[in-house]
All heavy atoms as TSV, in Angstrom:
chain	resi	resn	atom	element	x	y	z
A	1	MET	N	N	-21.247	-6.975	-44.854
A	1	MET	CA	C	-22.212	-6.564	-45.804
A	1	MET	C	C	-23.644	-6.626	-45.244
A	1	MET	O	O	-24.461	-5.736	-45.462
A	1	MET	CB	C	-22.116	-7.369	-47.087
A	1	MET	CG	C	-23.050	-7.010	-48.121
A	1	MET	SD	S	-22.592	-5.366	-48.739
A	1	MET	CE	C	-23.823	-5.187	-50.016
A	2	ILE	N	N	-23.879	-7.590	-44.408
A	2	ILE	CA	C	-25.184	-7.752	-43.809
A	2	ILE	C	C	-25.522	-6.614	-42.877
A	2	ILE	O	O	-26.632	-6.063	-42.929
A	2	ILE	CB	C	-25.374	-9.124	-43.050
A	2	ILE	CG1	C	-25.323	-10.262	-44.065
A	2	ILE	CG2	C	-26.600	-9.131	-42.257
A	2	ILE	CD1	C	-25.356	-11.612	-43.429
A	3	LEU	N	N	-24.535	-6.156	-42.134
A	3	LEU	CA	C	-24.753	-5.008	-41.192
A	3	LEU	C	C	-25.087	-3.773	-42.035
A	3	LEU	O	O	-25.989	-3.087	-41.648
A	3	LEU	CB	C	-23.471	-4.783	-40.389
A	3	LEU	CG	C	-23.542	-3.641	-39.410
A	3	LEU	CD1	C	-24.643	-3.882	-38.396
A	3	LEU	CD2	C	-22.193	-3.433	-38.756
A	4	SER	N	N	-24.385	-3.521	-43.143
A	4	SER	CA	C	-24.683	-2.296	-43.875
A	4	SER	C	C	-26.027	-2.404	-44.530
A	4	SER	O	O	-26.793	-1.419	-44.585
A	4	SER	CB	C	-23.587	-2.081	-44.911
A	4	SER	OG	O	-23.559	-3.060	-45.870
A	5	MET	N	N	-26.409	-3.572	-45.013
A	5	MET	CA	C	-27.790	-3.744	-45.558
A	5	MET	C	C	-28.844	-3.551	-44.485
A	5	MET	O	O	-29.859	-2.967	-44.715
A	5	MET	CB	C	-27.940	-5.140	-46.179
A	5	MET	CG	C	-27.116	-5.280	-47.530
A	5	MET	SD	S	-27.588	-4.061	-48.704
A	5	MET	CE	C	-29.275	-4.502	-49.051
A	6	SER	N	N	-28.585	-4.093	-43.272
A	6	SER	CA	C	-29.565	-3.859	-42.191
A	6	SER	C	C	-29.675	-2.398	-41.860
A	6	SER	O	O	-30.784	-1.913	-41.611
A	6	SER	CB	C	-29.065	-4.603	-40.919
A	6	SER	OG	O	-29.019	-6.007	-41.180
A	7	GLY	N	N	-28.595	-1.695	-41.887
A	7	GLY	CA	C	-28.566	-0.245	-41.605
A	7	GLY	C	C	-29.374	0.482	-42.673
A	7	GLY	O	O	-30.146	1.438	-42.343
A	8	VAL	N	N	-29.164	0.123	-43.925
A	8	VAL	CA	C	-29.899	0.751	-45.019
A	8	VAL	C	C	-31.368	0.506	-44.890
A	8	VAL	O	O	-32.208	1.411	-45.084
A	8	VAL	CB	C	-29.383	0.279	-46.368
A	8	VAL	CG1	C	-30.249	0.708	-47.524
A	8	VAL	CG2	C	-27.899	0.782	-46.588
A	9	VAL	N	N	-31.713	-0.731	-44.573
A	9	VAL	CA	C	-33.198	-1.068	-44.419
A	9	VAL	C	C	-33.790	-0.277	-43.205
A	9	VAL	O	O	-34.824	0.271	-43.359
A	9	VAL	CB	C	-33.362	-2.575	-44.212
A	9	VAL	CG1	C	-34.761	-2.909	-43.834
A	9	VAL	CG2	C	-32.984	-3.303	-45.521
A	10	LEU	N	N	-33.038	-0.237	-42.143
A	10	LEU	CA	C	-33.538	0.485	-40.940
A	10	LEU	C	C	-33.705	2.006	-41.276
A	10	LEU	O	O	-34.783	2.556	-40.941
A	10	LEU	CB	C	-32.601	0.312	-39.772
A	10	LEU	CG	C	-32.972	1.032	-38.511
A	10	LEU	CD1	C	-34.257	0.582	-37.918
A	10	LEU	CD2	C	-31.860	0.978	-37.506
A	11	LEU	N	N	-32.696	2.582	-41.871
A	11	LEU	CA	C	-32.831	3.986	-42.254
A	11	LEU	C	C	-33.909	4.259	-43.297
A	11	LEU	O	O	-34.629	5.231	-43.181
A	11	LEU	CB	C	-31.483	4.512	-42.736
A	11	LEU	CG	C	-30.390	4.633	-41.736
A	11	LEU	CD1	C	-29.069	5.024	-42.411
A	11	LEU	CD2	C	-30.764	5.632	-40.666
A	12	GLY	N	N	-34.132	3.308	-44.168
A	12	GLY	CA	C	-35.216	3.367	-45.147
A	12	GLY	C	C	-36.595	3.341	-44.482
A	12	GLY	O	O	-37.466	4.133	-44.804
A	13	ILE	N	N	-36.694	2.537	-43.431
A	13	ILE	CA	C	-37.985	2.473	-42.734
A	13	ILE	C	C	-38.203	3.792	-41.995
A	13	ILE	O	O	-39.340	4.258	-41.937
A	13	ILE	CB	C	-37.991	1.193	-41.797
A	13	ILE	CG1	C	-38.037	-0.080	-42.627
A	13	ILE	CG2	C	-39.104	1.321	-40.746
A	13	ILE	CD1	C	-37.857	-1.317	-41.766
A	14	ILE	N	N	-37.143	4.252	-41.358
A	14	ILE	CA	C	-37.319	5.576	-40.609
A	14	ILE	C	C	-37.712	6.689	-41.532
A	14	ILE	O	O	-38.598	7.470	-41.239
A	14	ILE	CB	C	-36.034	5.890	-39.863
A	14	ILE	CG1	C	-35.784	4.894	-38.736
A	14	ILE	CG2	C	-36.043	7.304	-39.305
A	14	ILE	CD1	C	-34.448	4.980	-38.063
A	15	VAL	N	N	-37.092	6.766	-42.687
A	15	VAL	CA	C	-37.423	7.797	-43.675
A	15	VAL	C	C	-38.829	7.639	-44.164
A	15	VAL	O	O	-39.611	8.592	-44.293
A	15	VAL	CB	C	-36.467	7.792	-44.840
A	15	VAL	CG1	C	-36.939	8.631	-46.049
A	15	VAL	CG2	C	-35.054	8.266	-44.464
A	16	PHE	N	N	-39.246	6.386	-44.380
A	16	PHE	CA	C	-40.618	6.118	-44.835
A	16	PHE	C	C	-41.647	6.590	-43.741
A	16	PHE	O	O	-42.670	7.182	-44.097
A	16	PHE	CB	C	-40.774	4.592	-45.138
A	16	PHE	CG	C	-42.193	4.220	-45.491
A	16	PHE	CD1	C	-42.666	4.520	-46.732
A	16	PHE	CD2	C	-43.044	3.576	-44.565
A	16	PHE	CE1	C	-44.042	4.177	-47.091
A	16	PHE	CE2	C	-44.285	3.233	-44.883
A	16	PHE	CZ	C	-44.780	3.564	-46.189
A	17	LEU	N	N	-41.342	6.266	-42.470
A	17	LEU	CA	C	-42.271	6.679	-41.406
A	17	LEU	C	C	-42.342	8.167	-41.304
A	17	LEU	O	O	-43.442	8.751	-41.095
A	17	LEU	CB	C	-41.843	6.071	-40.072
A	17	LEU	CG	C	-42.021	4.566	-39.942
A	17	LEU	CD1	C	-41.441	4.083	-38.635
A	17	LEU	CD2	C	-43.447	4.205	-40.035
A	18	PHE	N	N	-41.208	8.886	-41.405
A	18	PHE	CA	C	-41.246	10.344	-41.439
A	18	PHE	C	C	-42.032	10.843	-42.643
A	18	PHE	O	O	-42.816	11.800	-42.498
A	18	PHE	CB	C	-39.835	10.947	-41.473
A	18	PHE	CG	C	-39.069	10.906	-40.137
A	18	PHE	CD1	C	-37.740	10.811	-40.136
A	18	PHE	CD2	C	-39.793	10.978	-38.954
A	18	PHE	CE1	C	-37.067	10.781	-38.904
A	18	PHE	CE2	C	-39.127	10.945	-37.732
A	18	PHE	CZ	C	-37.763	10.863	-37.680
A	19	PHE	N	N	-41.891	10.238	-43.764
A	19	PHE	CA	C	-42.563	10.659	-44.964
A	19	PHE	C	C	-44.091	10.457	-44.752
A	19	PHE	O	O	-44.872	11.346	-45.194
A	19	PHE	CB	C	-42.094	9.866	-46.151
A	19	PHE	CG	C	-42.652	10.283	-47.482
A	19	PHE	CD1	C	-42.284	11.447	-48.060
A	19	PHE	CD2	C	-43.612	9.449	-48.104
A	19	PHE	CE1	C	-42.837	11.869	-49.276
A	19	PHE	CE2	C	-44.161	9.895	-49.319
A	19	PHE	CZ	C	-43.802	11.039	-49.873
A	20	LYS	N	N	-44.477	9.353	-44.217
A	20	LYS	CA	C	-45.955	9.059	-44.044
A	20	LYS	C	C	-46.592	10.015	-42.988
A	20	LYS	O	O	-47.732	10.405	-43.125
A	20	LYS	CB	C	-46.174	7.655	-43.519
A	20	LYS	CG	C	-45.853	6.591	-44.610
A	20	LYS	CD	C	-46.820	6.697	-45.739
A	20	LYS	CE	C	-48.141	6.039	-45.393
A	20	LYS	NZ	N	-49.121	5.994	-46.475
A	21	LYS	N	N	-45.833	10.496	-42.021
A	21	LYS	CA	C	-46.407	11.382	-40.973
A	21	LYS	C	C	-46.273	12.855	-41.376
A	21	LYS	O	O	-46.516	13.702	-40.568
A	21	LYS	CB	C	-45.659	11.133	-39.648
A	21	LYS	CG	C	-45.959	9.832	-38.992
A	21	LYS	CD	C	-45.536	9.889	-37.562
A	21	LYS	CE	C	-46.275	8.896	-36.803
A	21	LYS	NZ	N	-47.489	9.330	-36.137
A	22	ASP	N	N	-45.856	13.148	-42.615
A	22	ASP	CA	C	-45.770	14.498	-43.078
A	22	ASP	C	C	-44.630	15.306	-42.413
A	22	ASP	O	O	-44.552	16.497	-42.530
A	22	ASP	CB	C	-47.047	15.252	-43.018
A	22	ASP	CG	C	-47.793	15.344	-44.332
A	22	ASP	OD1	O	-47.237	14.978	-45.328
A	22	ASP	OD2	O	-48.999	15.553	-44.303
A	23	GLY	N	N	-43.789	14.635	-41.624
A	23	GLY	CA	C	-42.675	15.248	-40.983
A	23	GLY	C	C	-41.544	15.428	-41.923
A	23	GLY	O	O	-40.605	16.261	-41.762
A	24	LEU	N	N	-41.522	14.644	-43.050
A	24	LEU	CA	C	-40.445	14.694	-43.965
A	24	LEU	C	C	-41.065	14.775	-45.370
A	24	LEU	O	O	-41.774	13.903	-45.804
A	24	LEU	CB	C	-39.608	13.422	-43.861
A	24	LEU	CG	C	-38.407	13.324	-44.811
A	24	LEU	CD1	C	-37.338	14.351	-44.394
A	24	LEU	CD2	C	-37.826	11.956	-44.794
A	25	LYS	N	N	-40.833	15.862	-45.995
A	25	LYS	CA	C	-41.322	16.039	-47.382
A	25	LYS	C	C	-40.441	15.273	-48.350
A	25	LYS	O	O	-39.269	14.953	-48.036
A	25	LYS	CB	C	-41.353	17.509	-47.732
A	25	LYS	CG	C	-42.130	18.379	-46.796
A	25	LYS	CD	C	-43.607	18.080	-46.885
A	25	LYS	CE	C	-44.395	19.018	-45.984
A	25	LYS	NZ	N	-45.636	18.539	-45.626
A	26	ALA	N	N	-40.926	15.004	-49.570
A	26	ALA	CA	C	-40.191	14.222	-50.538
A	26	ALA	C	C	-38.930	14.957	-50.885
A	26	ALA	O	O	-37.854	14.352	-51.124
A	26	ALA	CB	C	-41.019	14.016	-51.775
A	27	SER	N	N	-38.984	16.271	-50.957
A	27	SER	CA	C	-37.745	17.032	-51.300
A	27	SER	C	C	-36.694	16.916	-50.248
A	27	SER	O	O	-35.544	16.820	-50.494
A	27	SER	CB	C	-38.045	18.489	-51.588
A	27	SER	OG	O	-38.625	19.081	-50.390
A	28	HIS	N	N	-37.106	16.845	-48.979
A	28	HIS	CA	C	-36.176	16.647	-47.913
A	28	HIS	C	C	-35.528	15.274	-47.923
A	28	HIS	O	O	-34.342	15.135	-47.661
A	28	HIS	CB	C	-36.893	16.808	-46.555
A	28	HIS	CG	C	-37.469	18.204	-46.313
A	28	HIS	ND1	N	-38.564	18.456	-45.544
A	28	HIS	CD2	C	-37.106	19.379	-46.784
A	28	HIS	CE1	C	-38.915	19.702	-45.527
A	28	HIS	NE2	N	-37.954	20.363	-46.300
A	29	ALA	N	N	-36.289	14.270	-48.299
A	29	ALA	CA	C	-35.788	12.922	-48.428
A	29	ALA	C	C	-34.720	12.880	-49.492
A	29	ALA	O	O	-33.682	12.198	-49.354
A	29	ALA	CB	C	-36.926	11.923	-48.668
A	30	VAL	N	N	-34.950	13.537	-50.623
A	30	VAL	CA	C	-34.019	13.510	-51.704
A	30	VAL	C	C	-32.738	14.201	-51.320
A	30	VAL	O	O	-31.610	13.713	-51.556
A	30	VAL	CB	C	-34.636	14.215	-52.985
A	30	VAL	CG1	C	-33.589	14.493	-53.985
A	30	VAL	CG2	C	-35.729	13.389	-53.503
A	31	VAL	N	N	-32.812	15.318	-50.596
A	31	VAL	CA	C	-31.607	16.018	-50.152
A	31	VAL	C	C	-30.871	15.140	-49.126
A	31	VAL	O	O	-29.620	15.058	-49.201
A	31	VAL	CB	C	-32.028	17.380	-49.513
A	31	VAL	CG1	C	-30.845	18.030	-48.806
A	31	VAL	CG2	C	-32.598	18.303	-50.570
A	32	ALA	N	N	-31.560	14.504	-48.227
A	32	ALA	CA	C	-30.914	13.636	-47.255
A	32	ALA	C	C	-30.177	12.452	-47.948
A	32	ALA	O	O	-29.028	12.057	-47.582
A	32	ALA	CB	C	-31.906	13.069	-46.264
A	33	ALA	N	N	-30.801	11.874	-48.975
A	33	ALA	CA	C	-30.189	10.805	-49.721
A	33	ALA	C	C	-28.945	11.259	-50.461
A	33	ALA	O	O	-27.915	10.616	-50.459
A	33	ALA	CB	C	-31.181	10.172	-50.698
A	34	LEU	N	N	-29.026	12.406	-51.114
A	34	LEU	CA	C	-27.908	12.941	-51.813
A	34	LEU	C	C	-26.734	13.289	-50.815
A	34	LEU	O	O	-25.587	12.982	-51.134
A	34	LEU	CB	C	-28.315	14.211	-52.595
A	34	LEU	CG	C	-29.165	13.989	-53.822
A	34	LEU	CD1	C	-29.592	15.329	-54.470
A	34	LEU	CD2	C	-28.389	13.193	-54.862
A	35	PHE	N	N	-27.111	13.811	-49.685
A	35	PHE	CA	C	-26.097	14.072	-48.670
A	35	PHE	C	C	-25.353	12.838	-48.288
A	35	PHE	O	O	-24.150	12.798	-48.074
A	35	PHE	CB	C	-26.734	14.774	-47.432
A	35	PHE	CG	C	-25.741	15.038	-46.329
A	35	PHE	CD1	C	-24.831	16.047	-46.470
A	35	PHE	CD2	C	-25.758	14.305	-45.200
A	35	PHE	CE1	C	-23.900	16.287	-45.453
A	35	PHE	CE2	C	-24.879	14.542	-44.150
A	35	PHE	CZ	C	-23.957	15.540	-44.272
A	36	GLY	N	N	-26.105	11.747	-48.100
A	36	GLY	CA	C	-25.553	10.482	-47.741
A	36	GLY	C	C	-24.580	9.946	-48.782
A	36	GLY	O	O	-23.481	9.472	-48.501
A	37	PHE	N	N	-24.993	10.049	-50.058
A	37	PHE	CA	C	-24.129	9.565	-51.143
A	37	PHE	C	C	-22.851	10.389	-51.218
A	37	PHE	O	O	-21.750	9.869	-51.391
A	37	PHE	CB	C	-24.863	9.621	-52.451
A	37	PHE	CG	C	-25.861	8.477	-52.602
A	37	PHE	CD1	C	-27.199	8.807	-52.866
A	37	PHE	CD2	C	-25.473	7.153	-52.576
A	37	PHE	CE1	C	-28.080	7.760	-52.973
A	37	PHE	CE2	C	-26.360	6.156	-52.760
A	37	PHE	CZ	C	-27.693	6.416	-52.962
A	38	TYR	N	N	-23.008	11.741	-51.045
A	38	TYR	CA	C	-21.777	12.570	-51.092
A	38	TYR	C	C	-20.905	12.355	-49.897
A	38	TYR	O	O	-19.664	12.366	-49.977
A	38	TYR	CB	C	-22.157	14.015	-51.227
A	38	TYR	CG	C	-22.614	14.382	-52.647
A	38	TYR	CD1	C	-23.865	14.940	-52.844
A	38	TYR	CD2	C	-21.859	14.152	-53.727
A	38	TYR	CE1	C	-24.364	15.206	-54.084
A	38	TYR	CE2	C	-22.278	14.420	-55.011
A	38	TYR	CZ	C	-23.552	14.985	-55.157
A	38	TYR	OH	O	-23.989	15.281	-56.446
A	39	MET	N	N	-21.492	12.159	-48.709
A	39	MET	CA	C	-20.698	11.909	-47.533
A	39	MET	C	C	-19.962	10.557	-47.602
A	39	MET	O	O	-18.797	10.497	-47.073
A	39	MET	CB	C	-21.674	11.853	-46.307
A	39	MET	CG	C	-20.985	11.725	-44.996
A	39	MET	SD	S	-19.891	13.062	-44.583
A	39	MET	CE	C	-21.078	14.137	-43.818
A	40	ALA	N	N	-20.476	9.591	-48.289
A	40	ALA	CA	C	-19.817	8.365	-48.418
A	40	ALA	C	C	-18.505	8.442	-49.217
A	40	ALA	O	O	-17.686	7.536	-49.085
A	40	ALA	CB	C	-20.738	7.299	-49.078
A	41	SER	N	N	-18.338	9.484	-50.052
A	41	SER	CA	C	-17.128	9.570	-50.803
A	41	SER	C	C	-16.131	10.583	-50.233
A	41	SER	O	O	-15.112	10.852	-50.851
A	41	SER	CB	C	-17.512	10.040	-52.217
A	41	SER	OG	O	-18.090	11.338	-52.188
A	42	THR	N	N	-16.351	11.026	-49.006
A	42	THR	CA	C	-15.375	11.949	-48.398
A	42	THR	C	C	-14.362	11.193	-47.548
A	42	THR	O	O	-14.493	9.980	-47.328
A	42	THR	CB	C	-16.144	12.962	-47.437
A	42	THR	OG1	O	-16.773	12.245	-46.415
A	42	THR	CG2	C	-17.187	13.764	-48.241
A	43	ALA	N	N	-13.409	11.918	-47.035
A	43	ALA	CA	C	-12.373	11.305	-46.208
A	43	ALA	C	C	-12.852	10.873	-44.831
A	43	ALA	O	O	-12.242	10.029	-44.176
A	43	ALA	CB	C	-11.216	12.239	-46.097
A	44	ILE	N	N	-13.996	11.453	-44.415
A	44	ILE	CA	C	-14.508	11.136	-43.086
A	44	ILE	C	C	-15.370	9.824	-43.120
A	44	ILE	O	O	-15.654	9.314	-42.056
A	44	ILE	CB	C	-15.277	12.311	-42.498
A	44	ILE	CG1	C	-15.461	12.148	-41.000
A	44	ILE	CG2	C	-16.608	12.482	-43.193
A	44	ILE	CD1	C	-16.005	13.443	-40.308
A	45	ALA	N	N	-15.655	9.330	-44.232
A	45	ALA	CA	C	-16.548	8.138	-44.387
A	45	ALA	C	C	-16.054	6.958	-43.550
A	45	ALA	O	O	-16.824	6.264	-42.893
A	45	ALA	CB	C	-16.745	7.751	-45.854
A	46	PRO	N	N	-14.713	6.603	-43.574
A	46	PRO	CA	C	-14.286	5.463	-42.773
A	46	PRO	C	C	-14.512	5.662	-41.221
A	46	PRO	O	O	-14.854	4.724	-40.546
A	46	PRO	CB	C	-12.747	5.377	-43.065
A	46	PRO	CG	C	-12.597	6.009	-44.399
A	46	PRO	CD	C	-13.651	7.121	-44.453
A	47	SER	N	N	-14.349	6.877	-40.788
A	47	SER	CA	C	-14.637	7.165	-39.379
A	47	SER	C	C	-16.098	7.031	-39.028
A	47	SER	O	O	-16.471	6.492	-38.016
A	47	SER	CB	C	-14.197	8.637	-38.992
A	47	SER	OG	O	-12.808	8.753	-39.261
A	48	ILE	N	N	-16.901	7.438	-39.914
A	48	ILE	CA	C	-18.381	7.290	-39.765
A	48	ILE	C	C	-18.787	5.787	-39.745
A	48	ILE	O	O	-19.528	5.354	-38.897
A	48	ILE	CB	C	-19.161	8.039	-40.789
A	48	ILE	CG1	C	-18.973	9.534	-40.631
A	48	ILE	CG2	C	-20.663	7.738	-40.747
A	48	ILE	CD1	C	-19.511	10.375	-41.764
A	49	LYS	N	N	-18.166	5.032	-40.697
A	49	LYS	CA	C	-18.457	3.637	-40.727
A	49	LYS	C	C	-17.972	2.924	-39.489
A	49	LYS	O	O	-18.643	2.082	-38.909
A	49	LYS	CB	C	-17.738	3.017	-41.952
A	49	LYS	CG	C	-18.018	1.552	-42.116
A	49	LYS	CD	C	-17.376	1.002	-43.339
A	49	LYS	CE	C	-17.673	-0.447	-43.418
A	49	LYS	NZ	N	-16.898	-1.154	-44.484
A	50	ALA	N	N	-16.771	3.298	-38.992
A	50	ALA	CA	C	-16.282	2.687	-37.757
A	50	ALA	C	C	-17.130	2.992	-36.555
A	50	ALA	O	O	-17.362	2.156	-35.701
A	50	ALA	CB	C	-14.811	3.147	-37.549
A	51	GLY	N	N	-17.630	4.242	-36.512
A	51	GLY	CA	C	-18.487	4.585	-35.418
A	51	GLY	C	C	-19.840	3.821	-35.461
A	51	GLY	O	O	-20.387	3.398	-34.450
A	52	GLY	N	N	-20.354	3.660	-36.678
A	52	GLY	CA	C	-21.598	2.899	-36.828
A	52	GLY	C	C	-21.399	1.454	-36.461
A	52	GLY	O	O	-22.244	0.818	-35.802
A	53	GLU	N	N	-20.258	0.857	-36.845
A	53	GLU	CA	C	-19.975	-0.562	-36.504
A	53	GLU	C	C	-19.834	-0.627	-34.989
A	53	GLU	O	O	-20.208	-1.675	-34.363
A	53	GLU	CB	C	-18.776	-1.046	-37.231
A	53	GLU	CG	C	-19.023	-1.225	-38.695
A	53	GLU	CD	C	-17.734	-1.604	-39.488
A	53	GLU	OE1	O	-16.639	-1.498	-38.871
A	53	GLU	OE2	O	-17.883	-1.891	-40.669
A	54	SER	N	N	-19.131	0.290	-34.345
A	54	SER	CA	C	-18.981	0.236	-32.904
A	54	SER	C	C	-20.331	0.351	-32.173
A	54	SER	O	O	-20.572	-0.366	-31.208
A	54	SER	CB	C	-18.098	1.412	-32.496
A	54	SER	OG	O	-17.960	1.479	-31.092
A	55	LEU	N	N	-21.198	1.264	-32.678
A	55	LEU	CA	C	-22.495	1.353	-32.046
A	55	LEU	C	C	-23.327	0.060	-32.239
A	55	LEU	O	O	-23.997	-0.380	-31.319
A	55	LEU	CB	C	-23.289	2.545	-32.658
A	55	LEU	CG	C	-24.707	2.813	-32.142
A	55	LEU	CD1	C	-24.629	3.157	-30.672
A	55	LEU	CD2	C	-25.333	3.947	-32.925
A	56	ALA	N	N	-23.205	-0.512	-33.437
A	56	ALA	CA	C	-23.975	-1.744	-33.714
A	56	ALA	C	C	-23.454	-2.894	-32.785
A	56	ALA	O	O	-24.241	-3.657	-32.301
A	56	ALA	CB	C	-23.819	-2.169	-35.153
A	57	SER	N	N	-22.124	-3.000	-32.616
A	57	SER	CA	C	-21.621	-4.037	-31.753
A	57	SER	C	C	-22.030	-3.804	-30.243
A	57	SER	O	O	-22.302	-4.719	-29.523
A	57	SER	CB	C	-20.104	-4.178	-31.845
A	57	SER	OG	O	-19.454	-3.037	-31.340
A	58	LEU	N	N	-22.065	-2.473	-29.885
A	58	LEU	CA	C	-22.526	-2.178	-28.533
A	58	LEU	C	C	-23.989	-2.563	-28.337
A	58	LEU	O	O	-24.337	-3.202	-27.333
A	58	LEU	CB	C	-22.352	-0.687	-28.259
A	58	LEU	CG	C	-22.857	-0.142	-26.948
A	58	LEU	CD1	C	-21.921	-0.619	-25.827
A	58	LEU	CD2	C	-22.978	1.344	-26.932
A	59	LEU	N	N	-24.828	-2.230	-29.275
A	59	LEU	CA	C	-26.248	-2.610	-29.204
A	59	LEU	C	C	-26.424	-4.107	-29.337
A	59	LEU	O	O	-27.325	-4.656	-28.703
A	59	LEU	CB	C	-27.056	-1.880	-30.238
A	59	LEU	CG	C	-27.110	-0.363	-30.113
A	59	LEU	CD1	C	-27.865	0.283	-31.268
A	59	LEU	CD2	C	-27.764	0.048	-28.789
A	60	GLY	N	N	-25.607	-4.752	-30.107
A	60	GLY	CA	C	-25.730	-6.204	-30.252
A	60	GLY	C	C	-25.301	-6.961	-29.022
A	60	GLY	O	O	-25.668	-8.079	-28.810
A	61	GLY	N	N	-24.451	-6.337	-28.163
A	61	GLY	CA	C	-24.042	-6.982	-26.963
A	61	GLY	C	C	-24.978	-6.872	-25.799
A	61	GLY	O	O	-24.743	-7.502	-24.740
A	62	ILE	N	N	-26.063	-6.081	-25.941
A	62	ILE	CA	C	-27.035	-5.928	-24.903
A	62	ILE	C	C	-27.896	-7.181	-24.704
A	62	ILE	O	O	-28.418	-7.668	-25.744
A	62	ILE	CB	C	-27.922	-4.728	-25.162
A	62	ILE	CG1	C	-27.101	-3.428	-25.150
A	62	ILE	CG2	C	-29.061	-4.634	-24.076
A	62	ILE	CD1	C	-27.886	-2.188	-25.521
A	63	LYS	N	N	-27.960	-7.728	-23.558
A	63	LYS	CA	C	-28.764	-8.900	-23.271
A	63	LYS	C	C	-30.008	-8.571	-22.527
A	63	LYS	O	O	-29.958	-7.777	-21.571
A	63	LYS	CB	C	-27.924	-9.887	-22.474
A	63	LYS	CG	C	-26.581	-10.197	-23.052
A	63	LYS	CD	C	-26.479	-11.719	-23.263
A	63	LYS	CE	C	-25.074	-12.075	-23.639
A	63	LYS	NZ	N	-24.770	-12.049	-25.015
A	64	PHE	N	N	-31.131	-9.020	-23.012
A	64	PHE	CA	C	-32.369	-8.773	-22.346
A	64	PHE	C	C	-32.819	-9.863	-21.485
A	64	PHE	O	O	-32.684	-10.988	-21.675
A	64	PHE	CB	C	-33.464	-8.534	-23.412
A	64	PHE	CG	C	-33.257	-7.254	-24.221
A	64	PHE	CD1	C	-32.808	-7.314	-25.469
A	64	PHE	CD2	C	-33.542	-6.046	-23.614
A	64	PHE	CE1	C	-32.613	-6.142	-26.217
A	64	PHE	CE2	C	-33.349	-4.843	-24.293
A	64	PHE	CZ	C	-32.832	-4.947	-25.611
């Protein structure tokens, strides 16, 4: 659950930055959010989640 909350917060920050720089209009943000909600209920959602978790573990394993 923490990973998904972190992802939501990160994506929220990215959307906020795009919104502040006028690169993302409010209507575009609404469409992107609706797309995400609808995508979460499709059959491909588990594959997307597994890919996100795999990427997160890959990035988490990087040592600086």
